C-alpha atoms as an extended CHARMM CRD file, in Angstrom:
* protein
*
       267  EXT
         1         1  MET       CA            -39.8110000000     -103.7850000000      -22.6880000000  PROA      1               0.0000000000
         2         2  LEU       CA            -38.8560000000     -107.4460000000      -23.5060000000  PROA      2               0.0000000000
         3         3  GLN       CA            -36.0130000000     -108.8710000000      -21.3910000000  PROA      3               0.0000000000
         4         4  ARG       CA            -33.6090000000     -109.3580000000      -24.3960000000  PROA      4               0.0000000000
         5         5  LEU       CA            -34.2580000000     -105.6390000000      -25.3820000000  PROA      5               0.0000000000
         6         6  ARG       CA            -33.5090000000     -104.5000000000      -21.8030000000  PROA      6               0.0000000000
         7         7  HSD       CA            -30.3080000000     -106.5500000000      -21.7690000000  PROA      7               0.0000000000
         8         8  ALA       CA            -29.1510000000     -104.9760000000      -25.0480000000  PROA      8               0.0000000000
         9         9  GLU       CA            -29.9660000000     -101.4400000000      -23.7410000000  PROA      9               0.0000000000
        10        10  ILE       CA            -28.2660000000     -102.1480000000      -20.4320000000  PROA      10              0.0000000000
        11        11  MET       CA            -25.0610000000     -103.2230000000      -22.1740000000  PROA      11              0.0000000000
        12        12  ARG       CA            -25.1960000000     -100.1740000000      -24.5200000000  PROA      12              0.0000000000
        13        13  ARG       CA            -25.4010000000      -97.8800000000      -21.4530000000  PROA      13              0.0000000000
        14        14  VAL       CA            -22.6130000000      -99.7510000000      -19.6600000000  PROA      14              0.0000000000
        15        15  ARG       CA            -20.3530000000      -99.5580000000      -22.6780000000  PROA      15              0.0000000000
        16        16  LEU       CA            -20.9990000000      -95.8580000000      -23.0620000000  PROA      16              0.0000000000
        17        17  SER       CA            -20.0030000000      -94.8570000000      -19.6120000000  PROA      17              0.0000000000
        18        18  GLY       CA            -17.9940000000      -97.9270000000      -18.3580000000  PROA      18              0.0000000000
        19        19  ALA       CA            -20.2690000000      -98.3630000000      -15.3960000000  PROA      19              0.0000000000
        20        20  THR       CA            -23.9350000000      -97.7060000000      -14.3720000000  PROA      20              0.0000000000
        21        21  SER       CA            -26.1050000000      -97.9600000000      -11.1890000000  PROA      21              0.0000000000
        22        22  VAL       CA            -29.2940000000      -99.8660000000      -10.7120000000  PROA      22              0.0000000000
        23        23  SER       CA            -31.2990000000      -96.6750000000       -9.8140000000  PROA      23              0.0000000000
        24        24  ASP       CA            -30.2160000000      -95.0230000000      -13.0650000000  PROA      24              0.0000000000
        25        25  LEU       CA            -31.0400000000      -98.0980000000      -15.2260000000  PROA      25              0.0000000000
        26        26  ALA       CA            -34.3890000000      -98.4160000000      -13.6050000000  PROA      26              0.0000000000
        27        27  SER       CA            -35.2610000000      -94.8210000000      -14.2130000000  PROA      27              0.0000000000
        28        28  GLN       CA            -34.0760000000      -94.8080000000      -17.7970000000  PROA      28              0.0000000000
        29        29  LEU       CA            -35.7620000000      -98.0810000000      -18.7920000000  PROA      29              0.0000000000
        30        30  GLY       CA            -38.9080000000      -97.4990000000      -16.8260000000  PROA      30              0.0000000000
        31        31  VAL       CA            -38.8500000000     -100.7420000000      -14.7480000000  PROA      31              0.0000000000
        32        32  SER       CA            -38.3130000000     -101.4750000000      -11.0800000000  PROA      32              0.0000000000
        33        33  PRO       CA            -34.9510000000     -101.6830000000       -9.4250000000  PROA      33              0.0000000000
        34        34  SER       CA            -35.6320000000     -105.3690000000       -8.5480000000  PROA      34              0.0000000000
        35        35  THR       CA            -36.0800000000     -106.0900000000      -12.3340000000  PROA      35              0.0000000000
        36        36  ILE       CA            -32.7470000000     -104.4050000000      -13.0710000000  PROA      36              0.0000000000
        37        37  ARG       CA            -31.0420000000     -106.4270000000      -10.3480000000  PROA      37              0.0000000000
        38        38  ARG       CA            -32.3840000000     -109.6250000000      -11.8500000000  PROA      38              0.0000000000
        39        39  ASP       CA            -31.1650000000     -108.4900000000      -15.3350000000  PROA      39              0.0000000000
        40        40  LEU       CA            -27.6970000000     -107.7290000000      -13.9790000000  PROA      40              0.0000000000
        41        41  GLU       CA            -27.5070000000     -111.0930000000      -12.3590000000  PROA      41              0.0000000000
        42        42  VAL       CA            -28.2830000000     -112.8310000000      -15.6170000000  PROA      42              0.0000000000
        43        43  LEU       CA            -25.7730000000     -110.7570000000      -17.6110000000  PROA      43              0.0000000000
        44        44  ASP       CA            -23.1530000000     -111.3990000000      -14.7810000000  PROA      44              0.0000000000
        45        45  ARG       CA            -23.6170000000     -115.1340000000      -15.0870000000  PROA      45              0.0000000000
        46        46  ASP       CA            -23.3630000000     -115.0350000000      -18.8610000000  PROA      46              0.0000000000
        47        47  GLY       CA            -20.0640000000     -113.1680000000      -18.4820000000  PROA      47              0.0000000000
        48        48  THR       CA            -21.2970000000     -110.0980000000      -20.3610000000  PROA      48              0.0000000000
        49        49  LEU       CA            -20.6670000000     -107.6710000000      -17.4360000000  PROA      49              0.0000000000
        50        50  ARG       CA            -19.7320000000     -107.6660000000      -13.8440000000  PROA      50              0.0000000000
        51        51  ARG       CA            -22.4840000000     -107.3190000000      -11.1580000000  PROA      51              0.0000000000
        52        52  VAL       CA            -21.4670000000     -105.2050000000       -8.1800000000  PROA      52              0.0000000000
        53        53  ARG       CA            -23.2060000000     -103.7940000000       -5.2700000000  PROA      53              0.0000000000
        54        54  GLY       CA            -25.4310000000     -101.0080000000       -6.5070000000  PROA      54              0.0000000000
        55        55  GLY       CA            -24.8190000000     -101.4420000000      -10.2290000000  PROA      55              0.0000000000
        56        56  ALA       CA            -22.5360000000     -103.0120000000      -12.8880000000  PROA      56              0.0000000000
        57        57  LEU       CA            -19.2280000000     -102.4320000000      -14.7050000000  PROA      57              0.0000000000
        58        58  LEU       CA            -17.4330000000     -103.5310000000      -17.7380000000  PROA      58              0.0000000000
        59        59  LEU       CA            -15.2470000000     -106.5360000000      -17.5500000000  PROA      59              0.0000000000
        60        60  ASP       CA            -12.3740000000     -104.6600000000      -19.2040000000  PROA      60              0.0000000000
        61        61  GLY       CA            -11.8380000000     -102.0370000000      -16.5400000000  PROA      61              0.0000000000
        62        62  GLY       CA            -14.9460000000      -99.9250000000      -15.9520000000  PROA      62              0.0000000000
        63        63  LEU       CA            -15.4640000000      -99.1560000000      -12.2690000000  PROA      63              0.0000000000
        64        64  LEU       CA            -18.6320000000      -98.7690000000      -10.1470000000  PROA      64              0.0000000000
        65        65  ASP       CA            -19.5510000000      -99.9120000000       -6.6700000000  PROA      65              0.0000000000
        66        66  GLY       CA            -22.7560000000      -98.5590000000       -5.2060000000  PROA      66              0.0000000000
        67        67  GLY       CA            -20.9370000000      -98.1780000000       -1.8990000000  PROA      67              0.0000000000
        68        68  LEU       CA            -18.4670000000      -95.6800000000       -3.5090000000  PROA      68              0.0000000000
        69        69  LEU       CA            -20.9500000000      -93.1500000000       -5.0080000000  PROA      69              0.0000000000
        70        70  ASP       CA            -20.2550000000      -90.7830000000       -2.1880000000  PROA      70              0.0000000000
        71        71  SER       CA            -16.9750000000      -91.9880000000       -0.8460000000  PROA      71              0.0000000000
        72        72  GLY       CA            -14.6700000000      -89.8070000000       -2.7960000000  PROA      72              0.0000000000
        73        73  VAL       CA            -12.3520000000      -92.8170000000       -3.5310000000  PROA      73              0.0000000000
        74        74  SER       CA             -9.7250000000      -91.7950000000       -6.0470000000  PROA      74              0.0000000000
        75        75  VAL       CA             -8.5350000000      -94.5260000000       -8.6390000000  PROA      75              0.0000000000
        76        76  ASP       CA             -6.8530000000      -94.1930000000      -11.9450000000  PROA      76              0.0000000000
        77        77  ALA       CA             -9.3520000000      -94.6840000000      -14.8630000000  PROA      77              0.0000000000
        78        78  ASP       CA             -7.9790000000      -94.6160000000      -18.3600000000  PROA      78              0.0000000000
        79        79  ALA       CA            -10.9180000000      -96.5870000000      -19.8970000000  PROA      79              0.0000000000
        80        80  ASP       CA            -12.4210000000      -93.3470000000      -21.2210000000  PROA      80              0.0000000000
        81        81  ARG       CA            -12.9380000000      -92.2890000000      -24.8860000000  PROA      81              0.0000000000
        82        82  PRO       CA             -9.7600000000      -90.4910000000      -26.0580000000  PROA      82              0.0000000000
        83        83  PHE       CA             -9.7920000000      -86.8170000000      -25.3470000000  PROA      83              0.0000000000
        84        84  ALA       CA             -9.5660000000      -85.8270000000      -28.9370000000  PROA      84              0.0000000000
        85        85  GLU       CA            -12.5630000000      -87.8290000000      -29.8630000000  PROA      85              0.0000000000
        86        86  VAL       CA            -14.6080000000      -86.3810000000      -27.0160000000  PROA      86              0.0000000000
        87        87  ALA       CA            -13.6120000000      -82.7520000000      -28.1370000000  PROA      87              0.0000000000
        88        88  GLU       CA            -15.3100000000      -83.2970000000      -31.5220000000  PROA      88              0.0000000000
        89        89  VAL       CA            -18.6570000000      -84.1970000000      -30.0420000000  PROA      89              0.0000000000
        90        90  ASP       CA            -21.2420000000      -81.2900000000      -29.9010000000  PROA      90              0.0000000000
        91        91  GLU       CA            -18.5920000000      -78.7430000000      -30.7640000000  PROA      91              0.0000000000
        92        92  GLN       CA            -20.9120000000      -75.7970000000      -31.4010000000  PROA      92              0.0000000000
        93        93  ASP       CA            -22.7410000000      -76.1400000000      -28.1420000000  PROA      93              0.0000000000
        94        94  LYS       CA            -19.5740000000      -76.3890000000      -26.1760000000  PROA      94              0.0000000000
        95        95  GLU       CA            -18.0470000000      -73.4500000000      -27.8910000000  PROA      95              0.0000000000
        96        96  ALA       CA            -21.2080000000      -71.3380000000      -27.0940000000  PROA      96              0.0000000000
        97        97  VAL       CA            -21.0190000000      -72.3690000000      -23.4030000000  PROA      97              0.0000000000
        98        98  ALA       CA            -17.2470000000      -71.3970000000      -23.2880000000  PROA      98              0.0000000000
        99        99  VAL       CA            -17.8910000000      -68.0460000000      -24.9010000000  PROA      99              0.0000000000
       100       100  ARG       CA            -20.5580000000      -67.0930000000      -22.2840000000  PROA      100             0.0000000000
       101       101  ALA       CA            -18.5020000000      -68.3300000000      -19.5170000000  PROA      101             0.0000000000
       102       102  ALA       CA            -15.6350000000      -66.1940000000      -20.4560000000  PROA      102             0.0000000000
       103       103  GLU       CA            -17.7620000000      -63.0990000000      -19.9720000000  PROA      103             0.0000000000
       104       104  LEU       CA            -17.9130000000      -64.0740000000      -16.1680000000  PROA      104             0.0000000000
       105       105  VAL       CA            -14.1830000000      -63.6480000000      -15.7890000000  PROA      105             0.0000000000
       106       106  ARG       CA            -12.7810000000      -60.2300000000      -14.5950000000  PROA      106             0.0000000000
       107       107  ASP       CA             -9.3110000000      -59.0910000000      -15.0140000000  PROA      107             0.0000000000
       108       108  GLY       CA             -7.2690000000      -59.9420000000      -11.9640000000  PROA      108             0.0000000000
       109       109  ASP       CA             -9.4820000000      -63.0280000000      -11.2420000000  PROA      109             0.0000000000
       110       110  VAL       CA             -7.9920000000      -66.3030000000       -9.9660000000  PROA      110             0.0000000000
       111       111  VAL       CA             -9.9490000000      -69.0450000000      -11.6560000000  PROA      111             0.0000000000
       112       112  LEU       CA             -9.8260000000      -72.7740000000      -11.4050000000  PROA      112             0.0000000000
       113       113  LEU       CA            -10.4300000000      -74.6910000000      -14.6360000000  PROA      113             0.0000000000
       114       114  ASP       CA            -11.6280000000      -78.2220000000      -14.3160000000  PROA      114             0.0000000000
       115       115  ILE       CA            -10.5780000000      -80.8470000000      -16.8450000000  PROA      115             0.0000000000
       116       116  GLY       CA            -12.7740000000      -81.2770000000      -19.9640000000  PROA      116             0.0000000000
       117       117  THR       CA            -13.3140000000      -80.2430000000      -23.4180000000  PROA      117             0.0000000000
       118       118  THR       CA            -15.4500000000      -77.2600000000      -22.6720000000  PROA      118             0.0000000000
       119       119  THR       CA            -13.0010000000      -75.8270000000      -20.1130000000  PROA      119             0.0000000000
       120       120  MET       CA            -10.1440000000      -76.2150000000      -22.7740000000  PROA      120             0.0000000000
       121       121  ARG       CA            -12.4630000000      -74.0110000000      -25.0180000000  PROA      121             0.0000000000
       122       122  LEU       CA            -12.8110000000      -71.4900000000      -22.2160000000  PROA      122             0.0000000000
       123       123  ALA       CA             -9.0300000000      -71.3880000000      -21.7860000000  PROA      123             0.0000000000
       124       124  ARG       CA             -8.7740000000      -70.2520000000      -25.4090000000  PROA      124             0.0000000000
       125       125  ARG       CA            -11.1190000000      -67.3910000000      -24.5780000000  PROA      125             0.0000000000
       126       126  LEU       CA             -8.8140000000      -66.3350000000      -21.6590000000  PROA      126             0.0000000000
       127       127  ARG       CA             -5.6740000000      -65.9110000000      -23.8380000000  PROA      127             0.0000000000
       128       128  GLY       CA             -4.3530000000      -62.3850000000      -23.5690000000  PROA      128             0.0000000000
       129       129  ARG       CA             -6.2290000000      -61.6770000000      -20.2850000000  PROA      129             0.0000000000
       130       130  ARG       CA             -4.6380000000      -60.6890000000      -16.9810000000  PROA      130             0.0000000000
       131       131  VAL       CA             -5.9420000000      -63.5420000000      -14.9890000000  PROA      131             0.0000000000
       132       132  THR       CA             -4.4000000000      -66.3890000000      -12.8920000000  PROA      132             0.0000000000
       133       133  VAL       CA             -5.5490000000      -69.8330000000      -14.0270000000  PROA      133             0.0000000000
       134       134  VAL       CA             -5.1260000000      -72.7770000000      -11.7560000000  PROA      134             0.0000000000
       135       135  THR       CA             -5.8240000000      -76.2600000000      -13.3520000000  PROA      135             0.0000000000
       136       136  SER       CA             -5.1830000000      -80.0050000000      -13.5010000000  PROA      136             0.0000000000
       137       137  SER       CA             -5.8040000000      -80.0860000000      -17.1750000000  PROA      137             0.0000000000
       138       138  LEU       CA             -2.9970000000      -80.7040000000      -19.5110000000  PROA      138             0.0000000000
       139       139  ALA       CA             -5.2660000000      -79.4730000000      -22.2950000000  PROA      139             0.0000000000
       140       140  VAL       CA             -5.5940000000      -76.1430000000      -20.6030000000  PROA      140             0.0000000000
       141       141  LEU       CA             -1.8280000000      -76.0440000000      -20.1610000000  PROA      141             0.0000000000
       142       142  ASP       CA             -1.3920000000      -76.6210000000      -23.8720000000  PROA      142             0.0000000000
       143       143  VAL       CA             -3.6410000000      -73.6750000000      -24.6140000000  PROA      143             0.0000000000
       144       144  LEU       CA             -2.1520000000      -71.1940000000      -22.1880000000  PROA      144             0.0000000000
       145       145  ARG       CA              1.5190000000      -72.1860000000      -21.7300000000  PROA      145             0.0000000000
       146       146  SER       CA              3.0090000000      -69.6540000000      -24.1550000000  PROA      146             0.0000000000
       147       147  ASP       CA              0.6490000000      -66.7070000000      -23.0890000000  PROA      147             0.0000000000
       148       148  PRO       CA              2.7000000000      -64.0740000000      -21.3000000000  PROA      148             0.0000000000
       149       149  GLU       CA             -0.3710000000      -62.3370000000      -19.9020000000  PROA      149             0.0000000000
       150       150  VAL       CA             -1.8690000000      -65.3040000000      -18.0070000000  PROA      150             0.0000000000
       151       151  GLU       CA             -0.3520000000      -66.5090000000      -14.8190000000  PROA      151             0.0000000000
       152       152  LEU       CA             -0.6830000000      -70.3910000000      -15.0900000000  PROA      152             0.0000000000
       153       153  LEU       CA             -0.4830000000      -72.6450000000      -12.0540000000  PROA      153             0.0000000000
       154       154  LEU       CA             -0.4350000000      -76.3790000000      -12.7900000000  PROA      154             0.0000000000
       155       155  LEU       CA             -1.5730000000      -78.7570000000       -9.9810000000  PROA      155             0.0000000000
       156       156  GLY       CA              0.7170000000      -81.8260000000       -9.6240000000  PROA      156             0.0000000000
       157       157  GLY       CA             -0.4360000000      -85.4020000000       -9.5930000000  PROA      157             0.0000000000
       158       158  ALA       CA             -0.5150000000      -88.7300000000      -11.3990000000  PROA      158             0.0000000000
       159       159  LEU       CA             -1.0770000000      -88.5850000000      -15.1830000000  PROA      159             0.0000000000
       160       160  ARG       CA             -4.2920000000      -89.7370000000      -16.5710000000  PROA      160             0.0000000000
       161       161  ARG       CA             -3.1240000000      -90.0280000000      -20.1190000000  PROA      161             0.0000000000
       162       162  THR       CA             -6.4470000000      -90.6640000000      -22.0380000000  PROA      162             0.0000000000
       163       163  TYR       CA             -8.0600000000      -87.4900000000      -20.7210000000  PROA      163             0.0000000000
       164       164  HSD       CA             -4.9760000000      -85.2490000000      -20.4570000000  PROA      164             0.0000000000
       165       165  SER       CA             -5.3850000000      -84.7050000000      -16.7790000000  PROA      165             0.0000000000
       166       166  LEU       CA             -3.5440000000      -85.0720000000      -13.4080000000  PROA      166             0.0000000000
       167       167  VAL       CA             -5.3280000000      -86.8520000000      -10.5670000000  PROA      167             0.0000000000
       168       168  GLY       CA             -4.6710000000      -88.2250000000       -7.1450000000  PROA      168             0.0000000000
       169       169  VAL       CA             -3.7010000000      -87.3430000000       -3.6690000000  PROA      169             0.0000000000
       170       170  LEU       CA             -0.9980000000      -84.8520000000       -4.7490000000  PROA      170             0.0000000000
       171       171  THR       CA             -3.6200000000      -83.0230000000       -6.9030000000  PROA      171             0.0000000000
       172       172  GLU       CA             -5.9700000000      -82.8860000000       -3.9510000000  PROA      172             0.0000000000
       173       173  ALA       CA             -3.2180000000      -81.7180000000       -1.6170000000  PROA      173             0.0000000000
       174       174  ALA       CA             -2.2680000000      -78.8880000000       -4.0000000000  PROA      174             0.0000000000
       175       175  LEU       CA             -5.8800000000      -77.8650000000       -4.1960000000  PROA      175             0.0000000000
       176       176  SER       CA             -6.0990000000      -77.5120000000       -0.4040000000  PROA      176             0.0000000000
       177       177  GLN       CA             -3.6510000000      -74.4680000000       -0.8480000000  PROA      177             0.0000000000
       178       178  VAL       CA             -5.7930000000      -72.6760000000       -3.4600000000  PROA      178             0.0000000000
       179       179  VAL       CA             -8.1230000000      -69.8270000000       -2.9150000000  PROA      179             0.0000000000
       180       180  ALA       CA             -9.9030000000      -69.0590000000       -6.0920000000  PROA      180             0.0000000000
       181       181  ASP       CA            -12.5080000000      -66.4640000000       -7.1030000000  PROA      181             0.0000000000
       182       182  ARG       CA            -14.4630000000      -69.0600000000       -9.0950000000  PROA      182             0.0000000000
       183       183  VAL       CA            -14.2320000000      -72.5780000000      -10.4580000000  PROA      183             0.0000000000
       184       184  PHE       CA            -15.4330000000      -73.5050000000      -13.8750000000  PROA      184             0.0000000000
       185       185  LEU       CA            -16.5750000000      -77.0880000000      -13.4810000000  PROA      185             0.0000000000
       186       186  GLY       CA            -17.3300000000      -79.7990000000      -16.0050000000  PROA      186             0.0000000000
       187       187  ALA       CA            -19.3090000000      -82.9540000000      -15.4360000000  PROA      187             0.0000000000
       188       188  SER       CA            -20.7560000000      -85.9960000000      -17.1900000000  PROA      188             0.0000000000
       189       189  GLY       CA            -24.3540000000      -85.0790000000      -16.3180000000  PROA      189             0.0000000000
       190       190  LEU       CA            -26.8680000000      -83.0870000000      -14.3860000000  PROA      190             0.0000000000
       191       191  ARG       CA            -29.7630000000      -85.2490000000      -13.0190000000  PROA      191             0.0000000000
       192       192  PRO       CA            -33.4380000000      -83.9180000000      -13.0430000000  PROA      192             0.0000000000
       193       193  ASP       CA            -33.1440000000      -83.1500000000       -9.2660000000  PROA      193             0.0000000000
       194       194  GLY       CA            -30.0680000000      -81.0740000000       -9.8950000000  PROA      194             0.0000000000
       195       195  GLN       CA            -27.4660000000      -83.5640000000       -8.6170000000  PROA      195             0.0000000000
       196       196  LEU       CA            -24.2080000000      -83.2110000000      -10.3870000000  PROA      196             0.0000000000
       197       197  VAL       CA            -22.7220000000      -86.6010000000      -11.5560000000  PROA      197             0.0000000000
       198       198  ASP       CA            -19.5910000000      -87.9200000000      -13.1900000000  PROA      198             0.0000000000
       199       199  THR       CA            -18.3360000000      -91.2640000000      -14.5930000000  PROA      199             0.0000000000
       200       200  THR       CA            -14.8130000000      -91.4080000000      -13.2560000000  PROA      200             0.0000000000
       201       201  LEU       CA            -13.9260000000      -92.1020000000       -9.6120000000  PROA      201             0.0000000000
       202       202  ALA       CA            -10.5450000000      -90.4470000000      -10.0110000000  PROA      202             0.0000000000
       203       203  GLU       CA            -12.0230000000      -87.1270000000      -10.9520000000  PROA      203             0.0000000000
       204       204  VAL       CA            -14.8540000000      -86.9250000000       -8.3270000000  PROA      204             0.0000000000
       205       205  PRO       CA            -12.7200000000      -86.0370000000       -5.2790000000  PROA      205             0.0000000000
       206       206  LEU       CA            -10.8540000000      -83.3960000000       -7.3510000000  PROA      206             0.0000000000
       207       207  LYS       CA            -14.1350000000      -81.7250000000       -8.4830000000  PROA      207             0.0000000000
       208       208  ARG       CA            -15.2230000000      -81.6440000000       -4.7560000000  PROA      208             0.0000000000
       209       209  ALA       CA            -11.9240000000      -80.1430000000       -3.8230000000  PROA      209             0.0000000000
       210       210  MET       CA            -12.2690000000      -77.4160000000       -6.4680000000  PROA      210             0.0000000000
       211       211  ILE       CA            -15.7230000000      -76.6120000000       -5.1730000000  PROA      211             0.0000000000
       212       212  ALA       CA            -14.3030000000      -76.0850000000       -1.7020000000  PROA      212             0.0000000000
       213       213  ALA       CA            -11.4600000000      -73.8960000000       -2.9550000000  PROA      213             0.0000000000
       214       214  ALA       CA            -13.5460000000      -71.4860000000       -4.9520000000  PROA      214             0.0000000000
       215       215  GLY       CA            -15.7650000000      -68.5430000000       -3.8790000000  PROA      215             0.0000000000
       216       216  GLN       CA            -18.2810000000      -69.2520000000       -6.7780000000  PROA      216             0.0000000000
       217       217  VAL       CA            -19.0080000000      -72.4090000000       -8.5460000000  PROA      217             0.0000000000
       218       218  VAL       CA            -19.8790000000      -72.0710000000      -12.2460000000  PROA      218             0.0000000000
       219       219  LEU       CA            -21.0360000000      -75.3620000000      -13.9280000000  PROA      219             0.0000000000
       220       220  LEU       CA            -20.3730000000      -75.6890000000      -17.6450000000  PROA      220             0.0000000000
       221       221  VAL       CA            -22.6660000000      -78.1930000000      -19.1800000000  PROA      221             0.0000000000
       222       222  ASP       CA            -23.9720000000      -78.1880000000      -22.7680000000  PROA      222             0.0000000000
       223       223  ARG       CA            -27.5550000000      -79.3050000000      -23.3270000000  PROA      223             0.0000000000
       224       224  HSD       CA            -26.5390000000      -82.8110000000      -23.9440000000  PROA      224             0.0000000000
       225       225  LYS       CA            -25.5140000000      -83.3150000000      -20.2950000000  PROA      225             0.0000000000
       226       226  PHE       CA            -29.1660000000      -83.3870000000      -19.2820000000  PROA      226             0.0000000000
       227       227  PRO       CA            -29.1910000000      -86.0060000000      -17.7390000000  PROA      227             0.0000000000
       228       228  GLY       CA            -25.8610000000      -87.2850000000      -19.0670000000  PROA      228             0.0000000000
       229       229  THR       CA            -24.3550000000      -90.6320000000      -18.1710000000  PROA      229             0.0000000000
       230       230  GLY       CA            -22.6830000000      -90.2150000000      -14.8260000000  PROA      230             0.0000000000
       231       231  ALA       CA            -23.3970000000      -92.5730000000      -11.9030000000  PROA      231             0.0000000000
       232       232  LEU       CA            -20.9530000000      -90.9540000000       -9.2680000000  PROA      232             0.0000000000
       233       233  ARG       CA            -22.4570000000      -87.9480000000       -7.2960000000  PROA      233             0.0000000000
       234       234  VAL       CA            -20.2170000000      -84.9370000000       -7.1750000000  PROA      234             0.0000000000
       235       235  CYS       CA            -22.4800000000      -82.4370000000       -5.4340000000  PROA      235             0.0000000000
       236       236  GLY       CA            -26.0540000000      -81.1620000000       -5.0170000000  PROA      236             0.0000000000
       237       237  PRO       CA            -27.8010000000      -78.2200000000       -6.6670000000  PROA      237             0.0000000000
       238       238  ASP       CA            -27.3230000000      -76.0370000000       -3.7140000000  PROA      238             0.0000000000
       239       239  ASP       CA            -23.4940000000      -76.1730000000       -4.1420000000  PROA      239             0.0000000000
       240       240  ILE       CA            -23.7850000000      -74.6370000000       -7.7090000000  PROA      240             0.0000000000
       241       241  ASP       CA            -23.9530000000      -70.8020000000       -8.0970000000  PROA      241             0.0000000000
       242       242  VAL       CA            -24.1750000000      -70.4590000000      -11.7740000000  PROA      242             0.0000000000
       243       243  ILE       CA            -25.0270000000      -72.8720000000      -14.6690000000  PROA      243             0.0000000000
       244       244  VAL       CA            -24.0800000000      -72.0460000000      -18.1960000000  PROA      244             0.0000000000
       245       245  THR       CA            -25.7630000000      -74.1430000000      -20.7850000000  PROA      245             0.0000000000
       246       246  ASN       CA            -27.5710000000      -74.0220000000      -24.1360000000  PROA      246             0.0000000000
       247       247  GLN       CA            -31.1430000000      -73.3420000000      -25.1340000000  PROA      247             0.0000000000
       248       248  GLY       CA            -32.9120000000      -76.7010000000      -25.2380000000  PROA      248             0.0000000000
       249       249  ALA       CA            -31.4540000000      -77.9310000000      -22.0180000000  PROA      249             0.0000000000
       250       250  ASP       CA            -34.0960000000      -79.7880000000      -19.9380000000  PROA      250             0.0000000000
       251       251  GLU       CA            -36.3890000000      -77.0050000000      -18.4350000000  PROA      251             0.0000000000
       252       252  ALA       CA            -37.5190000000      -78.9480000000      -15.3570000000  PROA      252             0.0000000000
       253       253  THR       CA            -33.9850000000      -79.6970000000      -14.3810000000  PROA      253             0.0000000000
       254       254  LEU       CA            -33.0210000000      -76.0360000000      -14.7170000000  PROA      254             0.0000000000
       255       255  ARG       CA            -36.1080000000      -74.9690000000      -12.6660000000  PROA      255             0.0000000000
       256       256  ASN       CA            -35.0180000000      -77.3460000000       -9.8800000000  PROA      256             0.0000000000
       257       257  CYS       CA            -31.5420000000      -75.8270000000       -9.9700000000  PROA      257             0.0000000000
       258       258  ALA       CA            -32.8820000000      -72.3620000000       -9.9470000000  PROA      258             0.0000000000
       259       259  ALA       CA            -35.0460000000      -73.1240000000       -7.0290000000  PROA      259             0.0000000000
       260       260  ALA       CA            -31.8990000000      -74.2700000000       -5.1130000000  PROA      260             0.0000000000
       261       261  GLY       CA            -30.3120000000      -70.8870000000       -5.8060000000  PROA      261             0.0000000000
       262       262  ALA       CA            -28.4310000000      -71.3240000000       -9.0740000000  PROA      262             0.0000000000
       263       263  GLU       CA            -28.3390000000      -68.5760000000      -11.7360000000  PROA      263             0.0000000000
       264       264  ILE       CA            -29.1090000000      -69.9740000000      -15.1420000000  PROA      264             0.0000000000
       265       265  LEU       CA            -27.2580000000      -68.5370000000      -18.1890000000  PROA      265             0.0000000000
       266       266  LEU       CA            -28.4800000000      -69.7780000000      -21.4920000000  PROA      266             0.0000000000
       267       267  THR       CA            -26.5380000000      -69.4580000000      -24.7650000000  PROA      267             0.0000000000
């Protein structure tokens, strides 16, 4: 690929996710990490993006530092696409995942619902059920707030307006008090080796805390999340008990997850 074409593709991917890593770009563009590093240095000098250790970020507020991929650092990040806009993308696939996921919930369960447009759809499927829902999602709150059957527990924290969620140390502290039967987790992507990734530093430590608080981890990822756009590691495939996704999801990735012990449910 010509350098100018690589530069255009790099910028497209950075604008899409707000940040990206050298290793991801090298894999996606089929070149060596050293080539990507040189490209990022050129783009940084041109003032097109900001080069940081391990990757690059947008100049208008995207965040990525290669040294933070596993650190669990929590920061506010409102540079995402608006929630309503994301909710309209791949609606049929997300709805199918939510319908199948709802079948895993039993009356009397305590369930953790992660943020995201698919978990919001799952919440709609739980209306009228005798369950306890614990969440940091204001979208889930809006769906269930008037339902007299559902016991709804809202985690505290700082408001992340763009994505209708609560984040930060208060949210993490509240999660340390939760014991849930299962968590329904969202993510930005699932890598071919089964690594679960996300794009927003503020959400990664919360996802990890939700995993720690639940007896079973159920991952809700439509087929377009293979491999997705995330550059921040949430967990490995051995931390995931069930994956609910659509027909057409990458088969090699699903085989790797199954080999690690995950049950695969296809819609």
